[in-house]
C-alpha positions as CSV (number, residue, x, y, z in Angstrom):
1,M,-18.6,65.2,-41.6
2,Y,-15.9,63.0,-40.2
3,Q,-12.5,63.9,-38.8
4,A,-9.4,62.4,-40.5
5,E,-9.0,59.8,-37.8
6,E,-12.6,58.7,-38.3
7,L,-12.0,57.9,-41.9
8,D,-9.8,55.0,-41.1
9,G,-12.1,52.1,-40.1
10,K,-9.2,50.1,-38.6
11,A,-8.3,53.0,-36.4
12,I,-11.7,53.1,-34.7
13,T,-11.3,50.5,-32.1
14,E,-13.1,51.8,-29.1
15,K,-16.8,51.1,-28.7
16,E,-17.6,54.7,-27.9
17,A,-15.9,55.9,-31.1
18,K,-17.8,53.4,-33.2
19,I,-21.0,54.5,-31.7
20,N,-20.3,58.2,-32.3
21,W,-19.4,57.4,-35.9
22,L,-22.6,55.5,-36.5
23,V,-24.7,58.2,-34.8
24,K,-23.4,60.7,-37.4
25,L,-24.2,58.3,-40.2
26,I,-27.7,57.5,-39.0
27,S,-28.5,61.1,-38.3
28,L,-27.4,62.2,-41.8
29,T,-29.3,59.4,-43.4
30,E,-32.5,60.2,-41.4
31,L,-32.3,63.9,-42.3
32,V,-31.8,63.2,-46.0
33,V,-34.5,60.6,-46.4
34,G,-36.9,62.2,-43.9
35,D,-37.6,59.1,-41.9
36,D,-36.9,57.9,-38.4
37,L,-35.0,54.7,-38.9
38,E,-35.4,53.4,-35.4
39,V,-32.0,51.7,-35.5
40,K,-29.7,51.8,-32.5
41,P,-25.9,52.1,-33.0
42,T,-25.3,49.7,-30.1
43,K,-27.4,47.0,-31.7
44,I,-25.5,47.4,-35.0
45,I,-22.1,47.1,-33.2
46,A,-23.3,44.0,-31.3
47,G,-24.6,42.5,-34.5
48,H,-28.2,42.5,-33.3
49,E,-31.4,43.5,-35.2
50,P,-30.0,42.7,-38.7
51,E,-33.4,43.7,-40.3
52,K,-33.0,47.2,-38.9
53,T,-29.4,47.4,-40.0
54,N,-30.6,46.3,-43.5
55,A,-33.2,49.1,-43.4
56,L,-30.4,51.5,-42.6
57,L,-28.4,50.3,-45.5
58,Q,-31.3,50.7,-47.8
59,A,-32.0,54.2,-46.5
60,M,-28.3,55.1,-47.0
61,F,-28.7,54.0,-50.7
62,R,-31.8,56.1,-51.1
63,A,-30.0,59.1,-49.5
64,A,-26.9,58.6,-51.6
65,T,-28.8,58.4,-54.9
66,S,-31.3,61.1,-54.1
67,G,-29.2,63.9,-55.5
68,I,-29.9,66.0,-52.4
69,D,-27.2,68.4,-51.3
70,T,-26.3,67.2,-47.9
71,S,-24.2,70.1,-46.9
72,P,-26.9,71.8,-44.8
73,H,-27.6,68.5,-43.0
74,V,-23.9,67.9,-42.3
75,A,-23.6,71.4,-40.9
76,Q,-26.6,70.7,-38.7
77,I,-25.2,67.5,-37.4
78,L,-21.9,69.1,-36.7
79,G,-23.6,72.1,-35.0
80,L,-22.3,74.6,-37.5
81,G,-24.4,77.6,-38.6
82,G,-24.7,78.7,-42.1
83,E,-27.6,81.1,-42.6
84,G,-28.3,81.6,-46.3
85,E,-29.5,84.8,-47.9
86,G,-33.1,85.7,-47.7
87,D,-35.3,88.1,-45.8
88,E,-35.0,88.5,-42.1
89,Q,-38.4,86.9,-41.2
90,E,-37.7,83.8,-43.3
91,Q,-34.3,83.5,-41.6
92,E,-35.9,83.8,-38.1
93,E,-38.6,81.2,-38.9
94,G,-35.9,78.9,-40.4
95,Q,-33.8,79.4,-37.3
96,E,-36.7,78.5,-35.0
97,E,-37.2,75.3,-37.1
98,D,-33.5,74.6,-37.0
99,D,-33.3,75.1,-33.3
100,G,-36.1,72.6,-32.8
101,E,-34.5,70.1,-35.1
102,A,-31.1,70.6,-33.4
103,Q,-32.7,70.2,-30.0
104,A,-34.4,66.9,-31.1
105,Q,-31.1,65.8,-32.7
106,A,-29.2,66.6,-29.5
107,Q,-31.7,64.6,-27.5
108,A,-31.5,61.7,-29.9
109,E,-27.7,61.7,-29.6
110,A,-27.8,62.0,-25.8
111,Q,-30.2,59.1,-25.7
112,A,-28.0,57.0,-28.0
113,H,-25.0,57.9,-25.9
114,A,-26.8,56.9,-22.7
115,E,-27.9,53.6,-24.2
116,A,-24.4,52.9,-25.4
117,Q,-23.0,53.7,-22.0
118,A,-25.5,51.5,-20.3
119,A,-24.8,48.6,-22.8
120,F,-21.1,49.1,-22.2
121,E,-21.5,49.0,-18.5
122,A,-23.7,45.9,-18.7
123,E,-21.0,44.0,-20.5
């Protein structure tokens, strides 16, 4: 899910890069556990709302120990396809659901980006 440069925590020094990294992590966690965590990356970076950050950490644990294959979720977050085998109607219905989820995810990421930008400009 992360590029090579994103795997080195010390190399991520810019606020925007940290926010993007967290957006991916939060998105994957929400998809796997099936909950909206209502946590904002900008608040995590600023050290605010520790109770929501703690809820994220607990959700990450649930996701990590669930045994769920996260490959489809990662592909969704990265905007990659990956239709499986099945009849055409099921694929079309699945695509409609995926499109809706992808649109919601894109909106959430855009909102997080806008909030991060506003917070950055306010500083």
